[in-house]
LODO-767026 format. One record per atom (N, C-alpha, C, CB): z, y, x. Coordinates in steps of 0.02 Angstrom, whole numbers, plus 32768, in hexadecimal, padded with zeros to 4 digits. Atoms other than C-alpha are relative to their C-alpha. Glycine has a CB too. Layout:
<sites>
ZYX/...
</sites>
This chain:
<sites>
803C7FF87FFC/EA3C50062DD5/7FCB7FB67FF3/7FFC80228042/8039802B8022/E9AC4FBB2D76/7FD77FF6803C/7FD480247FBE/8045800C7FD8/E9224F642DEC/7FCC800D7FF0/7FF07FCD800D/802D7FDC802B/E87F4FA52DAF/7FC67FDB801E/7FFF80568003/801F80097FE2/E7ED4F3B2DE3/7FB480007FF9/80187FDF800C/805E7FE37FFE/E71E4F732DEC/7FE07FD48010/7FE280398033/8030802D7FDE/E6A24EFD2DF4/7FB180007FDD/80227FB47FFD/802C7FF9800D/E5E54F082DEB/7FEB80337FEA/7FF97FE07FEC/800D7FC58012/E5AB4FA32D92/8033802B8005/7FE980017FC9/7FCC7FE27FE5/E64D4FDA2D90/800D8010803D/80267FE87FF3/7FE37FF57FA0/E67E4FCA2E46/7FD180478009/7FDB7FA88051/80037FCF7FDB/E5E250302E70/7FFA804E7FDD/7FCD7FED802A/80067FBA800D/E5DD50C02DEF/805B802C8011/7FDE80057FA3/7FB67FEB7FF1/E6AA50CF2E0D/800E8026804C/802E7FB97FFC/7FFA7FE97F9D/E69450D62ED7/80167FD28004/802D8040802D/7FB780297FFD/E72850572ED7/7FF17FB97FE0/804380297FD0/7FEC803E8018/E74C4F9C2ED6/802A800E7FCA/801F7FD78030/7FAA80018032/E7F54FAE2E97/802E8050802C/80467F8D801C/7FC37FA27FE5/E87E50572E94/804D7FC57FDB/7FE380877FA4/7FAF80128022/E94D502F2E5E/7FF480447FCF/805A80058046/7FFC7FB0802F/E96C50A62DCA/804C7FDE7FDF/7FA880197FAF/7FC07FF28043/EA0350E62D62/7FD980037FBC/803080588009/80187FFF804F/E9BA50C72CBD/803D80417FE4/800C7F9D7FCF/7FEB7FAE8014/E9EC51752C5E/80287FD87FB8/7FA8804D7FE9/7FED800C803A/EA6551522BC3/7FD17FE57FC4/801980357FF4/802180128032/E9E751562B4A/7FB67FD57FF8/7FFD80347FE8/802B80468000/E97D50C72B8F/80197FBF8001/7FD97FFB8036/7FEC804F7FF4/E9B4501F2B4C/7FD77FCB7FE8/80407FF07FE2/802F80287FE5/E90E4FCD2B3B/7FCC8009800F/7FF67FDD7FE9/804A7FEB7FD6/E8714FAB2B75/7FD3802A7FFF/7FD97FDE7FFF/803A7FD98018/E81050092B0F/80148067801E/7FFE7FED7F94/7FD77FB97FE7/E89150AB2B32/80007FF48049/8055800C7FE1/80147FFB7F9E/E86550772BF2/7FCE801E7FF1/7FEC7FB5803C/804B7FF17FF7/E7C1508A2BD6/7FEC80448007/7FDB7FE77FC9/80007FC68026/E7CC512B2B6C/80278039804A/80367FF07FA7/7FCE7FF37FE4/E85351582BFC/7FC1802D8045/803C7FB3800F/802E7FF97FD3/E7D151372C97/7FBA80257FD6/7FF57FB48022/80337FE08006/E73F51842C52/800B80517FDB/7FD37FD07FDC/7FDE7FBF8014/E79B52222C1C/7FFC80318041/80527FF27FE7/7FD37FEF7FCD/E7F2523B2CD5/7FD080288022/80227FC68028/802B7FC87FC0/E75452702D53/7FC57FE47FE2/80097FF68069/803B800B8017/E69B525C2D3B/7FE27FB4800F/7FDA8035801C/801680477FE6/E68951AB2D93/80197FE37FDB/800D7FE5803F/7FE18008804E/E6EE51702D06/7FCE80057FC3/8036803C7FF1/803480108030/E67A51C12C9D/7FC77FDB7FFB/7FEE80277FF4/805C80358029/E5D9516C2CBC/80257FCF8021/7F8B800F8022/7FF780457FED/E63350C62CF5/800F7FE17FAC/80487FF78040/7FD48025801D/E67F50C12C57/7FDB801B7FAE/80598014801A/80277FE98043/E5FF511A2BC8/7FF17FD17FE1/7FC580248004/7FFD80338037/E5E950902B5A/80257FD17FFB/7FD37FE57FF7/7FCA80208011/E67E50452B2F/7FFA7FB07FF0/801880257FCC/7FF2802D800A/E6504FD82ADF/7FCE7FB0801A/800C80127FC5/801880277FBC/E5FA4F652B6D/803680028038/7FBA80238020/7FBF800D7FCF/E6984F6B2BD6/80167FBD7FEC/804280387FF8/7FD580337FF9/E6DE4ED82BF7/803C7FF1801D/7FE77FE28010/7FA9801E7FCE/E7944E9F2C39/80167FD18001/803F80137FF4/7FE2803D7FFE/E80D4E222C6A/804280238012/7FE07FC58032/7FB57FF57FF5/E8CE4E3F2C6C/80177FCB8013/802780167FCB/7FDD80577FDF/E91C4DC02CE5/7FEE7FE17FFD/802D7FD97FF5/803780388000/E87A4D722CF4/7FF37FE17FC6/800E7FCB802B/80148006804D/E86B4D632C36/7FDA801A7FE6/8022800B7FDA/80417FD18023/E7CC4DA52BD9/803F801C7FE6/7FB67FDE7FC3/7FE47FC6803B/E8224E3A2B6E/7FC080197FE0/802D804A8023/802F7FE8803A/E7EF4E842AD1/802C80578005/80087FC47FA1/7FD97FAC8006/E7FE4F582ABB/804580127FF7/7FEA80267FC5/7FB07FE4802E/E89F4F452A69/801F7FC8802A/800D7FF67F91/7FCD80427FC0/E8E14EB62AF6/804E8045801B/7FAB7FE0807A/7FB57FE67FD7/E98B4F082B31/7FEF7FFA8040/804A7FD07FF4/7FFF7FE57F9E/E99C4F552BEE/80478026800C/7FB3804C801B/7FD17FCE7FE7/EA284F782C4D/8015801C8054/80387FE57FE4/80167FD87FB6/EA4D4FBE2CFA/7FF47FCE8026/803880308029/7FF380327FB2/EA6C4F0F2D5C/7FBD7FDA7FEC/80597FBE800B/804080378004/E9C14ED02D0C/7FB9802B802E/7FE77FF07F97/80357FFD7FD9/E92E4EAE2D6F/7FBF7FFB7FB6/80057FB98044/80117FEC8040/E89F4EF52CF2/7FB380068039/8032804B7FCF/803C7FF77FD0/E7D94EC62D31/7FD1801B7FC5/7FE47FB4802D/804B7FE78013/E72D4F232D03/7FD07FEC7FFB/7FE980208018/804A801C7FEA/E6884ED12CEA/7FDB800F7FC3/7FFA7FAB8016/801E7FF58029/E5FB4ED12C97/7FE87FD07FEA/7FE280248009/80028038801E/E5CB4E6D2C06/7FCB7FC98027/7FEF80117FB9/802E802B7FF1/E5794DCC2C56/7FD07FDB7FE2/80157FE38016/80168032800B/E4F34D5C2C27/7FE17FB2802E/7FE0801D7FE5/7FF6801E7FDB/E4B84CBD2C58/7FB27FD27FD7/80517FEB800A/803F80298027/E4174C412C40/7FF57FAE8026/7FAB8035800D/
</sites>
């Protein structure tokens, strides 16, 4: 099972900080996981409504939408961060 972590606005919209999830066979990338989570339920539809603004990390390394994911991975989602 993959460990999915939600931070900041994703945590608020999903209503949880994390979940364990067996990835469906057609989910092999971060982008496909975002699409799956968006289509799964209303909370996911709200949290992932703007996929271009989703930031992710796979096993604590920044990941692009095309980055691979597997059932043993830790995948974290967080909003863009700006600094000053």
